[in-house]
C-alpha positions in Angstrom: 28.5 -1.3 -9.2 24.7 -1.6 -9.5 25.1 -5.5 -9.4 26.0 -5.1 -5.8 22.8 -3.6 -4.7 20.0 -5.9 -3.5 17.0 -6.1 -5.6 14.1 -5.1 -3.4 11.2 -4.4 -5.9 8.3 -6.8 -6.2 6.7 -5.8 -9.5 4.1 -3.2 -10.4 1.6 -2.1 -7.7 -0.5 0.0 -10.2 -0.3 1.8 -13.4 -2.4 5.1 -13.4 -4.0 7.2 -16.1 -6.4 10.1 -16.3 -9.8 9.4 -18.0 -12.4 11.9 -19.5 -14.9 8.9 -19.9 -15.5 7.3 -16.6 -18.5 5.3 -17.8 -16.8 3.9 -20.8 -13.8 3.1 -18.8 -15.8 1.2 -16.2 -17.8 -0.6 -19.0 -14.6 -1.7 -20.9 -12.5 -2.9 -18.1 -15.1 -4.3 -15.7 -18.1 -5.2 -18.0 -16.2 -6.2 -21.2 -12.9 -7.5 -20.1 -14.1 -8.8 -16.6 -11.5 -7.0 -14.4 -13.0 -6.6 -11.0 -13.0 -3.3 -9.2 -10.8 -3.7 -6.1 -10.3 -0.3 -4.7 -11.3 3.4 -4.9 -10.4 6.7 -3.3 -12.6 9.8 -3.4 -11.2 13.1 -2.4 -12.1 16.8 -2.5 -8.9 17.8 -4.2 -5.5 16.5 -3.1 -1.9 17.4 -3.1 0.1 20.6 -3.2 -1.8 22.0 -6.3 -5.5 23.0 -6.1 -7.5 20.9 -8.5 -11.1 19.5 -8.8 -12.7 16.8 -6.7 -11.7 13.4 -8.1 -12.2 9.7 -7.8 -9.2 7.3 -8.2 -10.5 3.7 -8.9 -8.6 0.5 -9.5 -9.2 -2.8 -11.5 -7.5 -6.1 -10.7 -5.6 -7.2 -13.8 -4.2 -10.4 -12.2 -1.2 -11.5 -10.1 -2.1 -8.8 -7.6 -1.4 -6.1 -10.3 -3.8 -3.3 -10.7 -4.7 -0.7 -13.3 -6.0 2.6 -12.0 -7.8 5.7 -13.3 -8.3 9.3 -12.2 -11.6 11.0 -13.1 -11.8 14.7 -12.1 -15.3 16.0 -11.7 -16.3 19.0 -13.9 -12.9 19.0 -15.7 -13.3 19.5 -19.5 -10.1 20.3 -21.4 -10.4 22.6 -24.2 -9.2 20.0 -26.8 -10.9 16.9 -25.2 -12.7 16.2 -28.5 -9.5 15.6 -30.5 -9.6 12.3 -32.6 -6.0 11.3 -32.2 -3.9 10.5 -29.0 -4.9 9.7 -25.5 -6.1 11.6 -22.5 -2.6 12.9 -22.1 -1.0 13.3 -25.5 -3.9 14.9 -27.4 -3.7 18.1 -25.4 -1.6 21.2 -25.8 0.6 23.2 -23.1 -2.6 24.5 -21.5 -3.4 21.2 -19.9 -3.2 21.5 -16.1 -0.2 19.8 -14.2 -2.6 17.9 -11.9 -4.0 16.0 -14.9 -0.6 15.2 -16.3 0.8 14.1 -13.0 -2.0 11.6 -12.5 -0.4 9.4 -15.2 2.4 7.5 -13.3 3.9 4.1 -12.6 3.9 2.7 -9.1 6.3 -0.1 -8.2 5.7 -2.1 -5.1 8.2 -2.8 -2.3 7.6 -5.0 0.7 8.6 -3.0 3.8 9.3 0.4 5.3 13.0 -0.4 5.4 12.9 -1.2 1.6 11.1 2.1 0.9 13.7 3.9 2.9 16.5 2.3 1.0 15.1 3.5 -2.3 14.7 6.9 -0.9 18.2 6.9 0.1 19.4 5.9 -3.3 17.1 8.5 -4.9 18.3 11.2 -2.7 21.9 10.5 -3.5 21.2 10.6 -7.2 20.4 13.4 -9.7 16.7 12.6 -9.2 16.1 13.0 -5.5 12.7 12.2 -3.8 10.2 14.9 -4.4 7.5 13.8 -2.0 6.8 11.2 0.6 3.1 10.5 1.4 0.9 8.2 3.4 -2.7 7.9 1.9 -5.3 5.4 2.9 -3.7 2.0 2.6 -0.1 2.8 1.2 2.9 4.9 1.8 4.7 6.2 -1.3 7.8 8.2 -2.5 7.7 10.1 -5.7 10.3 11.5 -8.3 10.6 12.2 -12.0 12.7 9.9 -14.1 15.2 11.4 -16.8 12.3 11.4 -19.3 10.0 13.4 -17.1 7.7 10.5 -16.1 6.4 10.5 -12.5 7.6 7.3 -10.7 6.2 6.1 -7.4 7.5 3.5 -5.0 5.0 2.2 -2.7 4.5 -0.1 0.3 1.2 -1.3 1.9 0.5 0.0 5.3 -2.2 -2.7 5.8 -4.2 -5.2 3.8 -7.3 -4.1 1.8 -10.3 -5.6 3.4 -13.2 -7.3 1.6 -15.4 -4.5 3.0 -13.3 -2.0 1.2 -13.7 -4.0 -2.0 -17.4 -3.9 -1.6 -17.2 -0.1 -0.9 -15.2 0.3 -4.1 -17.7 -1.5 -6.1 -20.5 0.6 -4.8 -18.4 3.8 -5.4 -17.8 2.9 -9.1 -21.6 1.9 -9.7 -22.4 5.4 -8.4 -19.8 6.9 -10.6 -21.1 5.0 -13.6 -24.4 7.0 -13.3 -23.2 10.3 -11.9 -20.3 10.8 -14.4 -23.0 10.9 -17.2 -25.0 13.8 -15.4 -24.9 17.2 -16.9 -22.8 18.5 -14.0 -21.2 15.6 -12.1 -19.7 16.2 -8.8 -18.2 14.5 -5.8 -21.4 15.5 -3.8 -23.6 13.8 -6.3 -21.4 10.6 -6.3 -21.6 10.3 -2.5 -25.3 10.8 -2.4 -25.9 8.2 -5.1 -23.6 5.8 -3.3 -25.5 6.3 -0.1 -28.8 5.4 -2.0 -27.1 2.3 -3.4 -26.2 1.3 0.1 -29.7 1.5 1.2 -31.1 -0.2 -1.8 -28.7 -3.2 -1.4 -28.4 -3.4 2.5 -31.0 -6.2 2.7 -29.0 -8.5 0.5 -26.0 -8.0 2.6 -27.7 -8.5 6.0 -30.4 -11.2 5.6 -32.9 -11.3 8.3 -31.7 -12.9 11.5 -33.9 -15.5 13.4 -35.8 -13.9 16.2 -34.5 -15.1 19.6 -36.7 -17.6 21.3 -37.3 -15.2 24.3 -38.8 -12.6 21.9 -41.1 -14.9 19.9 -44.9 -14.6 20.5 -46.4 -17.8 21.5 -48.7 -19.4 18.9 
């Protein structure tokens, strides 16, 4: 029966994980492995559950695939210092749902029609669509698989521009510094990002020649 269904998926859009060490994550993926920063989202909380301000930042891992991380400002789990496991498995039942839900797999489809088709299939199954959201450059549907993993199917609403890539690089440079402060916050991140824009603006906009009519005669 399943062989009669058209195969509409086009690979992994991004895999997402929580991080408690934003600076180490940036250094490892960007500075050691050489994966470019290609997108970032800053938000003062998001979704149906109240949670801390966060940044969601993405690395290009080739073939238009991306690896993404969530960093929650001021969030320090009780057992964050455990030596074994990762940012998810090392914690107990007291770990908040927002942190667990940030670990998910996103699968890319090409069109709204394809996304609607997958929603139709899910809604006719034992794992119906739990949420459909448009955010920034994508539209996504979400559900949990039989193992309890959060699965996202997503389509692009528009291309990400080079200007947005530059914005993401600035944001992550600011995060690299701010996340190591005693009390990191989204406000500090945006303040440092603004300072970096001022510092680097001249390199982006070299001096333009003065129009002939405005030049002072020698």
